[in-house]
LUMLO-127673 format. One record per residue (C-alpha): residue number from 0; chain; x, y, z. Coordinates in nm, 2 decimals. Example, Ala and Ser with C-alpha at 12.3 -4.5 7.8 and 13.67 -1.06 7.14 Angstrom:
! LUMLO-127673
[0, "A", [1.23, -0.45, 0.78]]
[1, "A", [1.37, -0.11, 0.71]]
This chain:
! LUMLO-127673
[0, "A", [-9.62, -3.08, 4.90]]
[1, "A", [-9.26, -3.06, 4.99]]
[2, "A", [-9.01, -2.85, 4.77]]
[3, "A", [-8.64, -2.96, 4.76]]
[4, "A", [-8.38, -2.67, 4.81]]
[5, "A", [-8.09, -2.65, 4.56]]
[6, "A", [-7.79, -2.85, 4.66]]
[7, "A", [-7.46, -2.69, 4.77]]
[8, "A", [-7.28, -2.83, 4.47]]
[9, "A", [-7.53, -2.68, 4.23]]
[10, "A", [-7.48, -2.34, 4.39]]
[11, "A", [-7.11, -2.36, 4.36]]
[12, "A", [-7.13, -2.47, 3.99]]
[13, "A", [-7.38, -2.18, 3.92]]
[14, "A", [-7.12, -1.92, 4.03]]
[15, "A", [-6.89, -1.91, 3.72]]
[16, "A", [-6.73, -1.57, 3.77]]
[17, "A", [-6.43, -1.69, 3.96]]
[18, "A", [-6.23, -1.77, 3.64]]
[19, "A", [-6.25, -1.40, 3.52]]
[20, "A", [-6.16, -1.27, 3.86]]
[21, "A", [-5.86, -1.51, 3.88]]
[22, "A", [-5.73, -1.37, 3.54]]
[23, "A", [-5.78, -1.01, 3.65]]
[24, "A", [-5.60, -1.07, 3.97]]
[25, "A", [-5.31, -1.24, 3.79]]
[26, "A", [-5.26, -0.94, 3.55]]
[27, "A", [-5.06, -0.72, 3.80]]
[28, "A", [-4.84, -1.02, 3.88]]
[29, "A", [-4.77, -1.08, 3.51]]
[30, "A", [-4.68, -0.71, 3.45]]
[31, "A", [-4.45, -0.71, 3.75]]
[32, "A", [-4.28, -1.02, 3.62]]
[33, "A", [-4.24, -0.86, 3.28]]
[34, "A", [-4.07, -0.55, 3.43]]
[35, "A", [-3.84, -0.78, 3.62]]
[36, "A", [-3.76, -0.97, 3.30]]
[37, "A", [-3.67, -0.65, 3.11]]
[38, "A", [-3.44, -0.53, 3.39]]
[39, "A", [-3.28, -0.86, 3.43]]
[40, "A", [-3.21, -0.92, 3.07]]
[41, "A", [-3.09, -0.57, 3.02]]
[42, "A", [-2.85, -0.63, 3.31]]
[43, "A", [-2.73, -0.95, 3.15]]
[44, "A", [-2.68, -0.76, 2.82]]
[45, "A", [-2.47, -0.48, 2.99]]
[46, "A", [-2.26, -0.74, 3.17]]
[47, "A", [-2.19, -0.95, 2.87]]
[48, "A", [-2.12, -0.64, 2.66]]
[49, "A", [-1.87, -0.52, 2.91]]
[50, "A", [-1.70, -0.86, 2.91]]
[51, "A", [-1.68, -0.85, 2.53]]
[52, "A", [-1.53, -0.50, 2.54]]
[53, "A", [-1.27, -0.61, 2.79]]
[54, "A", [-1.18, -0.92, 2.58]]
[55, "A", [-1.14, -0.71, 2.26]]
[56, "A", [-0.94, -0.44, 2.43]]
[57, "A", [-0.72, -0.71, 2.58]]
[58, "A", [-0.65, -0.85, 2.24]]
[59, "A", [-0.56, -0.50, 2.11]]
[60, "A", [-0.28, -0.50, 2.37]]
[61, "A", [-0.10, -0.79, 2.20]]
[62, "A", [-0.16, -0.70, 1.84]]
[63, "A", [-0.18, -0.36, 1.67]]
[64, "A", [-0.55, -0.31, 1.61]]
[65, "A", [-0.65, 0.05, 1.54]]
[66, "A", [-1.03, -0.01, 1.53]]
[67, "A", [-1.04, -0.23, 1.84]]
[68, "A", [-1.23, 0.02, 2.05]]
[69, "A", [-1.49, 0.08, 1.78]]
[70, "A", [-1.55, -0.29, 1.73]]
[71, "A", [-1.56, -0.35, 2.11]]
[72, "A", [-1.82, -0.08, 2.19]]
[73, "A", [-2.01, -0.15, 1.88]]
[74, "A", [-2.05, -0.51, 1.97]]
[75, "A", [-2.15, -0.42, 2.33]]
[76, "A", [-2.42, -0.19, 2.20]]
[77, "A", [-2.55, -0.46, 1.97]]
[78, "A", [-2.56, -0.71, 2.26]]
[79, "A", [-2.74, -0.47, 2.48]]
[80, "A", [-3.00, -0.38, 2.22]]
[81, "A", [-3.06, -0.75, 2.14]]
[82, "A", [-3.11, -0.82, 2.51]]
[83, "A", [-3.36, -0.54, 2.56]]
[84, "A", [-3.54, -0.62, 2.24]]
[85, "A", [-3.58, -0.98, 2.34]]
[86, "A", [-3.70, -0.89, 2.68]]
[87, "A", [-3.97, -0.65, 2.53]]
[88, "A", [-4.07, -0.90, 2.27]]
[89, "A", [-4.12, -1.21, 2.48]]
[90, "A", [-4.40, -1.13, 2.73]]
[91, "A", [-4.43, -1.37, 3.03]]
[92, "A", [-4.73, -1.59, 2.98]]
[93, "A", [-5.00, -1.64, 3.24]]
[94, "A", [-4.90, -2.00, 3.28]]
[95, "A", [-4.53, -1.90, 3.34]]
[96, "A", [-4.65, -1.62, 3.58]]
[97, "A", [-4.86, -1.87, 3.78]]
[98, "A", [-4.57, -2.12, 3.80]]
[99, "A", [-4.33, -1.85, 3.91]]
[100, "A", [-4.57, -1.73, 4.19]]
[101, "A", [-4.62, -2.09, 4.30]]
[102, "A", [-4.25, -2.13, 4.33]]
[103, "A", [-4.20, -1.80, 4.51]]
[104, "A", [-4.49, -1.84, 4.76]]
[105, "A", [-4.46, -2.21, 4.80]]
[106, "A", [-4.82, -2.27, 4.70]]
[107, "A", [-4.75, -2.62, 4.56]]
[108, "A", [-4.89, -2.55, 4.21]]
[109, "A", [-5.22, -2.41, 4.33]]
[110, "A", [-5.21, -2.12, 4.09]]
[111, "A", [-5.09, -2.34, 3.80]]
[112, "A", [-5.37, -2.58, 3.86]]
[113, "A", [-5.62, -2.30, 3.89]]
[114, "A", [-5.50, -2.15, 3.56]]
[115, "A", [-5.53, -2.49, 3.38]]
[116, "A", [-5.89, -2.52, 3.52]]
[117, "A", [-5.99, -2.16, 3.45]]
[118, "A", [-6.26, -2.26, 3.20]]
[119, "A", [-6.38, -2.57, 3.39]]
[120, "A", [-6.72, -2.52, 3.57]]
[121, "A", [-6.69, -2.84, 3.78]]
[122, "A", [-6.73, -2.77, 4.15]]
[123, "A", [-6.38, -2.88, 4.23]]
[124, "A", [-6.24, -2.64, 3.97]]
[125, "A", [-6.44, -2.35, 4.11]]
[126, "A", [-6.31, -2.43, 4.46]]
[127, "A", [-5.96, -2.45, 4.32]]
[128, "A", [-5.99, -2.10, 4.17]]
[129, "A", [-6.13, -1.95, 4.49]]
[130, "A", [-5.85, -2.10, 4.69]]
[131, "A", [-5.60, -1.95, 4.44]]
[132, "A", [-5.77, -1.61, 4.47]]
[133, "A", [-5.75, -1.62, 4.85]]
[134, "A", [-5.38, -1.70, 4.83]]
[135, "A", [-5.30, -1.42, 4.59]]
[136, "A", [-5.49, -1.16, 4.80]]
[137, "A", [-5.26, -1.24, 5.09]]
[138, "A", [-4.95, -1.11, 4.90]]
[139, "A", [-4.86, -0.82, 4.67]]
[140, "A", [-4.66, -0.83, 4.34]]
[141, "A", [-4.41, -0.57, 4.45]]
[142, "A", [-4.32, -0.75, 4.77]]
[143, "A", [-4.30, -1.10, 4.61]]
[144, "A", [-4.13, -1.01, 4.28]]
[145, "A", [-3.81, -0.81, 4.35]]
[146, "A", [-3.66, -0.59, 4.09]]
[147, "A", [-3.31, -0.57, 4.25]]
[148, "A", [-3.03, -0.78, 4.09]]
[149, "A", [-2.89, -1.07, 4.29]]
[150, "A", [-2.55, -1.06, 4.46]]
[151, "A", [-2.38, -1.28, 4.21]]
[152, "A", [-2.49, -1.06, 3.92]]
[153, "A", [-2.38, -0.75, 4.10]]
[154, "A", [-2.05, -0.91, 4.18]]
[155, "A", [-2.00, -1.01, 3.81]]
[156, "A", [-2.10, -0.67, 3.69]]
[157, "A", [-1.86, -0.50, 3.93]]
[158, "A", [-1.56, -0.72, 3.83]]
[159, "A", [-1.63, -0.65, 3.46]]
[160, "A", [-1.67, -0.28, 3.52]]
[161, "A", [-1.34, -0.26, 3.71]]
[162, "A", [-1.16, -0.45, 3.44]]
[163, "A", [-1.30, -0.22, 3.18]]
[164, "A", [-1.18, 0.09, 3.37]]
[165, "A", [-0.83, -0.05, 3.41]]
[166, "A", [-0.81, -0.14, 3.04]]
[167, "A", [-0.92, 0.22, 2.95]]
[168, "A", [-0.69, 0.40, 3.19]]
[169, "A", [-0.37, 0.19, 3.16]]
[170, "A", [-0.18, 0.30, 2.84]]
[171, "A", [-0.18, 0.05, 2.56]]
[172, "A", [0.17, -0.04, 2.45]]
[173, "A", [0.04, -0.10, 2.09]]
[174, "A", [-0.05, 0.27, 2.05]]
[175, "A", [0.31, 0.35, 1.97]]
[176, "A", [0.31, 0.08, 1.70]]
[177, "A", [-0.02, 0.22, 1.56]]
[178, "A", [0.12, 0.57, 1.55]]
[179, "A", [0.43, 0.45, 1.36]]
[180, "A", [0.20, 0.26, 1.12]]
[181, "A", [-0.01, 0.58, 1.08]]
[182, "A", [0.30, 0.79, 1.00]]
[183, "A", [0.43, 0.52, 0.76]]
[184, "A", [0.09, 0.50, 0.59]]
[185, "A", [0.07, 0.88, 0.55]]
[186, "A", [0.43, 0.89, 0.41]]
[187, "A", [0.34, 0.60, 0.18]]
[188, "A", [0.03, 0.78, 0.05]]
[189, "A", [0.24, 1.08, -0.04]]
[190, "A", [0.48, 0.87, -0.24]]
[191, "A", [0.19, 0.69, -0.41]]
[192, "A", [0.05, 1.03, -0.51]]
[193, "A", [0.39, 1.14, -0.65]]
[194, "A", [0.42, 0.81, -0.85]]
[195, "A", [0.06, 0.86, -0.98]]
[196, "A", [0.15, 1.21, -1.10]]
[197, "A", [0.46, 1.08, -1.28]]
[198, "A", [0.25, 0.81, -1.43]]
[199, "A", [0.00, 1.07, -1.56]]
[200, "A", [0.28, 1.27, -1.72]]
[201, "A", [0.42, 0.97, -1.89]]
[202, "A", [0.08, 0.87, -2.02]]
[203, "A", [0.04, 1.21, -2.18]]
[204, "A", [0.37, 1.19, -2.37]]
[205, "A", [0.30, 1.15, -2.74]]
[206, "A", [0.67, 1.11, -2.84]]
[207, "A", [0.67, 0.75, -2.73]]
[208, "A", [0.47, 0.46, -2.88]]
[209, "A", [0.15, 0.35, -2.73]]
[210, "A", [0.30, 0.01, -2.66]]
[211, "A", [0.59, 0.15, -2.46]]
[212, "A", [0.35, 0.37, -2.27]]
[213, "A", [0.13, 0.08, -2.19]]
[214, "A", [0.43, -0.13, -2.06]]
[215, "A", [0.55, 0.15, -1.84]]
[216, "A", [0.20, 0.22, -1.71]]
[217, "A", [0.15, -0.14, -1.63]]
[218, "A", [0.47, -0.16, -1.42]]
[219, "A", [0.38, 0.16, -1.23]]
[220, "A", [0.02, 0.04, -1.17]]
[221, "A", [0.14, -0.29, -1.03]]
[222, "A", [0.39, -0.11, -0.81]]
[223, "A", [0.12, 0.12, -0.68]]
[224, "A", [-0.11, -0.18, -0.61]]
[225, "A", [0.17, -0.35, -0.41]]
[226, "A", [0.25, -0.03, -0.23]]
[227, "A", [-0.11, 0.02, -0.12]]
[228, "A", [-0.09, -0.33, 0.03]]
[229, "A", [0.24, -0.28, 0.20]]
[230, "A", [0.23, -0.29, 0.58]]
[231, "A", [0.60, -0.22, 0.65]]
[232, "A", [0.89, -0.03, 0.50]]
[233, "A", [1.06, -0.36, 0.39]]
[234, "A", [0.75, -0.45, 0.18]]
[235, "A", [0.73, -0.11, 0.03]]
[236, "A", [1.10, -0.10, -0.06]]
[237, "A", [1.08, -0.45, -0.21]]
[238, "A", [0.78, -0.35, -0.43]]
[239, "A", [0.97, -0.04, -0.55]]
[240, "A", [1.29, -0.24, -0.62]]
[241, "A", [1.09, -0.50, -0.82]]
[242, "A", [0.93, -0.22, -1.03]]
[243, "A", [1.27, -0.06, -1.09]]
[244, "A", [1.41, -0.39, -1.20]]
[245, "A", [1.12, -0.44, -1.45]]
[246, "A", [1.18, -0.09, -1.59]]
[247, "A", [1.54, -0.16, -1.63]]
[248, "A", [1.45, -0.46, -1.85]]
[249, "A", [1.26, -0.22, -2.08]]
[250, "A", [1.55, 0.01, -2.12]]
[251, "A", [1.78, -0.03, -2.42]]
[252, "A", [2.12, -0.13, -2.28]]
[253, "A", [2.29, 0.07, -2.56]]
[254, "A", [2.07, 0.38, -2.51]]
[255, "A", [2.35, 0.59, -2.36]]
[256, "A", [2.60, 0.48, -2.63]]
[257, "A", [2.35, 0.57, -2.90]]
[258, "A", [2.28, 0.91, -2.74]]
[259, "A", [2.65, 0.98, -2.72]]
[260, "A", [2.70, 0.87, -3.08]]
[261, "A", [2.43, 1.10, -3.19]]
[262, "A", [2.58, 1.39, -2.99]]
[263, "A", [2.92, 1.32, -3.15]]
[264, "A", [2.78, 1.31, -3.50]]
[265, "A", [2.57, 1.63, -3.45]]
[266, "A", [2.88, 1.81, -3.31]]
[267, "A", [3.09, 1.70, -3.61]]
[268, "A", [2.83, 1.82, -3.85]]
[269, "A", [2.79, 2.16, -3.67]]
[270, "A", [3.16, 2.22, -3.73]]
[271, "A", [3.11, 2.21, -4.10]]
[272, "A", [3.16, 2.53, -4.30]]
[273, "A", [2.85, 2.45, -4.50]]
[274, "A", [2.55, 2.62, -4.34]]
[275, "A", [2.30, 2.35, -4.44]]
[276, "A", [2.53, 2.07, -4.30]]
[277, "A", [2.57, 2.27, -3.98]]
[278, "A", [2.20, 2.32, -3.96]]
[279, "A", [2.15, 1.95, -4.00]]
[280, "A", [2.39, 1.89, -3.70]]
[281, "A", [2.19, 2.14, -3.49]]
[282, "A", [1.86, 1.97, -3.58]]
[283, "A", [2.01, 1.63, -3.49]]
[284, "A", [2.13, 1.77, -3.16]]
[285, "A", [1.79, 1.92, -3.06]]
[286, "A", [1.58, 1.64, -3.21]]
[287, "A", [1.39, 1.88, -3.43]]
[288, "A", [1.27, 1.66, -3.71]]
[289, "A", [1.11, 1.95, -3.90]]
[290, "A", [1.43, 2.16, -3.90]]
[291, "A", [1.62, 1.84, -4.00]]
[292, "A", [1.39, 1.79, -4.30]]
[293, "A", [1.42, 2.16, -4.40]]
[294, "A", [1.81, 2.16, -4.38]]
[295, "A", [1.84, 1.84, -4.58]]
[296, "A", [1.60, 1.97, -4.85]]
[297, "A", [1.82, 2.29, -4.87]]
[298, "A", [2.13, 2.07, -4.89]]
[299, "A", [1.98, 1.87, -5.18]]
[300, "A", [1.90, 2.19, -5.37]]
[301, "A", [2.25, 2.32, -5.30]]
[302, "A", [2.42, 2.01, -5.44]]
[303, "A", [2.29, 2.09, -5.79]]
[304, "A", [2.52, 2.40, -5.81]]
[305, "A", [2.83, 2.24, -5.65]]
[306, "A", [3.13, 2.11, -5.83]]
[307, "A", [3.25, 1.75, -5.78]]
[308, "A", [3.54, 1.87, -5.56]]
[309, "A", [3.30, 2.06, -5.34]]
[310, "A", [3.07, 1.76, -5.32]]
[311, "A", [3.36, 1.54, -5.23]]
[312, "A", [3.47, 1.77, -4.95]]
[313, "A", [3.12, 1.79, -4.82]]
[314, "A", [3.09, 1.41, -4.84]]
[315, "A", [3.41, 1.38, -4.63]]
[316, "A", [3.26, 1.60, -4.36]]
[317, "A", [2.94, 1.38, -4.35]]
[318, "A", [3.15, 1.07, -4.35]]
[319, "A", [3.34, 1.19, -4.05]]
[320, "A", [3.01, 1.24, -3.87]]
[321, "A", [2.91, 0.89, -3.97]]
[322, "A", [3.23, 0.75, -3.81]]
[323, "A", [3.15, 0.95, -3.49]]
[324, "A", [2.81, 0.78, -3.48]]
[325, "A", [2.95, 0.42, -3.51]]
[326, "A", [2.78, 0.32, -3.18]]
[327, "A", [2.45, 0.41, -3.33]]
[328, "A", [2.43, 0.18, -3.62]]
[329, "A", [2.11, 0.31, -3.78]]
[330, "A", [2.22, 0.67, -3.77]]
[331, "A", [2.57, 0.59, -3.88]]
[332, "A", [2.44, 0.39, -4.18]]
[333, "A", [2.21, 0.67, -4.28]]
[334, "A", [2.50, 0.92, -4.27]]
[335, "A", [2.72, 0.69, -4.47]]
[336, "A", [2.45, 0.66, -4.73]]
[337, "A", [2.41, 1.04, -4.74]]
[338, "A", [2.78, 1.09, -4.78]]
[339, "A", [2.80, 0.85, -5.07]]
[340, "A", [2.49, 1.02, -5.24]]
[341, "A", [2.65, 1.36, -5.19]]
[342, "A", [2.97, 1.24, -5.35]]
[343, "A", [2.79, 1.09, -5.65]]
[344, "A", [2.56, 1.39, -5.69]]
[345, "A", [2.27, 1.19, -5.81]]
[346, "A", [1.94, 1.36, -5.71]]
[347, "A", [1.75, 1.03, -5.67]]
[348, "A", [2.02, 0.89, -5.44]]
[349, "A", [2.03, 1.21, -5.24]]
[350, "A", [1.65, 1.21, -5.20]]
[351, "A", [1.66, 0.85, -5.08]]
[352, "A", [1.95, 0.92, -4.84]]
[353, "A", [1.78, 1.22, -4.69]]
[354, "A", [1.46, 1.02, -4.63]]
[355, "A", [1.67, 0.75, -4.47]]
[356, "A", [1.84, 1.00, -4.24]]
[357, "A", [1.51, 1.16, -4.15]]
[358, "A", [1.37, 0.82, -4.06]]
[359, "A", [1.67, 0.72, -3.86]]
[360, "A", [1.67, 1.05, -3.67]]
[361, "A", [1.30, 1.02, -3.60]]
[362, "A", [1.34, 0.66, -3.47]]
[363, "A", [1.64, 0.77, -3.26]]
[364, "A", [1.43, 1.05, -3.11]]
[365, "A", [1.15, 0.81, -3.03]]
[366, "A", [1.40, 0.57, -2.87]]
[367, "A", [1.54, 0.86, -2.67]]
[368, "A", [1.20, 0.97, -2.56]]
[369, "A", [1.12, 0.62, -2.45]]
[370, "A", [1.45, 0.60, -2.25]]
[371, "A", [1.37, 0.94, -2.09]]
[372, "A", [1.02, 0.82, -1.99]]
[373, "A", [1.17, 0.50, -1.84]]
[374, "A", [1.43, 0.71, -1.66]]
[375, "A", [1.15, 0.94, -1.54]]
[376, "A", [0.94, 0.65, -1.41]]
[377, "A", [1.24, 0.49, -1.25]]
[378, "A", [1.34, 0.82, -1.09]]
[379, "A", [1.00, 0.86, -0.94]]
[380, "A", [1.03, 0.51, -0.78]]
[381, "A", [1.37, 0.59, -0.66]]
[382, "A", [1.26, 0.92, -0.51]]
[383, "A", [0.98, 0.73, -0.33]]
[384, "A", [1.23, 0.47, -0.20]]
[385, "A", [1.46, 0.75, -0.08]]
[386, "A", [1.18, 0.94, 0.09]]
[387, "A", [1.06, 0.63, 0.28]]
[388, "A", [1.42, 0.53, 0.38]]
[389, "A", [1.52, 0.88, 0.48]]
[390, "A", [1.21, 0.94, 0.70]]
[391, "A", [1.27, 0.60, 0.87]]
[392, "A", [1.64, 0.68, 0.93]]
[393, "A", [1.54, 1.02, 1.07]]
[394, "A", [1.28, 0.87, 1.31]]
[395, "A", [1.54, 0.63, 1.44]]
[396, "A", [1.78, 0.92, 1.52]]
[397, "A", [2.04, 0.83, 1.26]]
[398, "A", [2.26, 1.09, 1.11]]
[399, "A", [2.14, 1.22, 0.77]]
[400, "A", [2.49, 1.19, 0.63]]
[401, "A", [2.43, 0.81, 0.61]]
[402, "A", [2.19, 0.86, 0.32]]
[403, "A", [2.44, 1.05, 0.10]]
[404, "A", [2.51, 0.90, -0.24]]
[405, "A", [2.81, 0.67, -0.21]]
[406, "A", [3.12, 0.73, -0.41]]
[407, "A", [3.12, 1.12, -0.39]]
[408, "A", [3.41, 1.15, -0.15]]
[409, "A", [3.21, 1.28, 0.15]]
[410, "A", [3.42, 1.31, 0.46]]
[411, "A", [3.33, 1.16, 0.69]]
[412, "A", [3.09, 0.95, 0.48]]
[413, "A", [2.93, 0.62, 0.51]]
[414, "A", [2.81, 0.36, 0.26]]
[415, "A", [2.57, 0.09, 0.36]]
[416, "A", [2.49, -0.22, 0.16]]
[417, "A", [2.28, -0.52, 0.24]]
[418, "A", [2.14, -0.81, 0.04]]
[419, "A", [1.99, -1.15, 0.03]]
[420, "A", [2.25, -1.41, -0.08]]
[421, "A", [2.51, -1.14, -0.17]]
[422, "A", [2.81, -1.05, 0.04]]
[423, "A", [3.02, -0.75, -0.07]]
[424, "A", [3.37, -0.72, 0.07]]
[425, "A", [3.66, -0.50, -0.02]]
[426, "A", [3.96, -0.31, 0.09]]
[427, "A", [3.94, 0.06, 0.16]]
[428, "A", [4.21, 0.31, 0.12]]
[429, "A", [4.27, 0.67, 0.22]]
[430, "A", [4.04, 0.95, 0.10]]
[431, "A", [4.13, 1.05, -0.26]]
[432, "A", [4.06, 1.42, -0.20]]
[433, "A", [4.33, 1.63, -0.38]]
[434, "A", [4.50, 1.31, -0.50]]
[435, "A", [4.53, 1.29, -0.88]]
[436, "A", [4.79, 1.03, -0.89]]
[437, "A", [4.56, 0.75, -1.01]]
[438, "A", [4.29, 0.93, -1.20]]
[439, "A", [4.35, 0.73, -1.52]]
[440, "A", [4.40, 0.41, -1.34]]
[441, "A", [4.13, 0.14, -1.34]]
[442, "A", [4.06, -0.01, -0.99]]
[443, "A", [3.92, -0.36, -0.94]]
[444, "A", [3.71, -0.41, -0.62]]
[445, "A", [3.70, -0.79, -0.53]]
[446, "A", [3.37, -0.94, -0.44]]
[447, "A", [3.20, -1.27, -0.41]]
[448, "A", [2.85, -1.42, -0.40]]
[449, "A", [2.76, -1.59, -0.08]]
[450, "A", [2.46, -1.69, 0.13]]
[451, "A", [2.31, -1.50, 0.41]]
[452, "A", [2.25, -1.13, 0.47]]
[453, "A", [2.52, -0.86, 0.44]]
[454, "A", [2.50, -0.55, 0.66]]
[455, "A", [2.80, -0.32, 0.61]]
[456, "A", [2.87, 0.04, 0.70]]
[457, "A", [3.22, 0.18, 0.62]]
[458, "A", [3.33, 0.51, 0.75]]
[459, "A", [3.50, 0.69, 0.46]]
[460, "A", [3.74, 0.88, 0.69]]
[461, "A", [3.87, 0.61, 0.91]]
[462, "A", [3.79, 0.29, 0.71]]
[463, "A", [3.63, 0.13, 1.01]]
[464, "A", [3.34, -0.11, 0.97]]
[465, "A", [3.02, -0.01, 1.15]]
[466, "A", [2.68, -0.18, 1.18]]
[467, "A", [2.41, -0.06, 0.95]]
[468, "A", [2.04, -0.11, 0.88]]
[469, "A", [1.95, -0.41, 0.67]]
[470, "A", [1.81, -0.33, 0.32]]
[471, "A", [1.69, -0.58, 0.06]]
[472, "A", [1.95, -0.68, -0.19]]
[473, "A", [1.72, -0.61, -0.49]]
[474, "A", [1.67, -0.25, -0.37]]
[475, "A", [2.04, -0.19, -0.33]]
[476, "A", [2.12, -0.31, -0.68]]
[477, "A", [1.83, -0.12, -0.83]]
[478, "A", [1.93, 0.20, -0.66]]
[479, "A", [2.29, 0.18, -0.74]]
[480, "A", [2.22, 0.08, -1.10]]
[481, "A", [1.99, 0.38, -1.14]]
[482, "A", [2.25, 0.62, -0.99]]
[483, "A", [2.52, 0.48, -1.21]]
[484, "A", [2.29, 0.51, -1.52]]
[485, "A", [2.21, 0.87, -1.44]]
[486, "A", [2.58, 0.95, -1.37]]
[487, "A", [2.72, 0.81, -1.69]]
[488, "A", [2.45, 0.98, -1.90]]
[489, "A", [2.56, 1.32, -1.76]]
[490, "A", [2.93, 1.26, -1.80]]
[491, "A", [3.20, 1.23, -2.08]]
[492, "A", [3.29, 0.88, -1.99]]
[493, "A", [3.41, 0.69, -2.30]]
[494, "A", [3.16, 0.45, -2.46]]
[495, "A", [3.36, 0.14, -2.38]]
[496, "A", [3.37, 0.22, -2.01]]
[497, "A", [3.00, 0.30, -2.01]]
[498, "A", [2.93, -0.04, -2.16]]
[499, "A", [3.15, -0.20, -1.89]]
[500, "A", [2.96, -0.03, -1.61]]
[501, "A", [2.62, -0.12, -1.76]]
[502, "A", [2.72, -0.48, -1.81]]
[503, "A", [2.85, -0.49, -1.45]]
[504, "A", [2.51, -0.39, -1.30]]
[505, "A", [2.32, -0.61, -1.54]]
[506, "A", [2.53, -0.91, -1.42]]
[507, "A", [2.45, -0.82, -1.06]]
[508, "A", [2.07, -0.80, -1.13]]
[509, "A", [2.10, -1.14, -1.30]]
[510, "A", [2.23, -1.29, -0.97]]
[511, "A", [1.93, -1.20, -0.76]]
């Protein structure tokens, strides 16, 4: 009996271990391809990061950008980390590895076909896998898959690296601007701290009403907020000038006249031969409400033992003080009422008159305290404006004499004025030092309102006009108004002239 031998196709189909050997042989190629991917993507990340750094550093050479380097290198690091993370996360698949090897070794998709037929036991599939294994054994992963970058990538990396080195070594012209901004910001922070300190002092003053404190505090807070957002001296000066203008609107325009009237009345009362009346004048002068109440109570008790003639003489002294306080209507009225009550000698009227005078004096003291707080706040803003302007003038190499207060007869002295929509013109004369011929003579300086910007600097010794630095009109008026207000409060100028000066600056502020 004849026995048939197994066919060749059956033997080939029975050997099904070629698929496992093909996968094991493909593993080193896949690892090599993964290493190549990590290195290649990392190189791309470095190159792109350097290009981004160069781009941001180039921008920082046209605009002042203090944190450009931090942003540039930060973005470069992020790009590099993303590239490396993506390369590590996305492993090359076996199918991709087979296709890459086919392309590199010109195998015409032999490996790709073998990978697709890896689980097929048909004889043709087994033969395909065996052929793929023979082809793989002829080559090695290290020789086929190179880890060195290509020429184009090396050239691109070299160009980007050279550009980066040049941008880092060549000085940035914007650094000088950034230094100036840093100095300005530091100076601005010091002035903000000084204004904050003045604001705290004013908030703790109990002599003024809560409403007035709130208004002053609001103006200072708004000024501080604008100062913190200021990026230039002009913006800072404008913010300070606006705040000073708002503070001037809170100030009683008759405050200086009322203060002078109170001083005149207290001085007149202190000249009285009656001790209680003299003590009343002293209490008015110092603003001591307790001492005022005590002296008025003693005066009321003394009136009971005085003759009508003595009361009449005392009433005349008080009446003279009331006339001296005519610019302070409330105080003057209270003194008139007290004088009449003293002359009549009626205890009830005297009691009412003393209470009225105490109330008027208390109200006057509160008004004066409010005025002092407004002056203090305005002075803190003025000091900040002067400090900013003085430091800027010093940094520009200008002579410090240009920042002297105008109108004090410095020789040589300069006065600068500038404004938006306001031109100031006038005729100068010789220096008035040691010249008393016209001390009682009122002088009119002509001026006119015009368009454009005025920029004037007049040498006080020669009268020649020189160029000056532009300053906002609102700042000039606010500064000069504050200086004039401080000057007339500390002088013996007659009330009518004080009113004239105050009205003049009020009219100028109304034209802004």
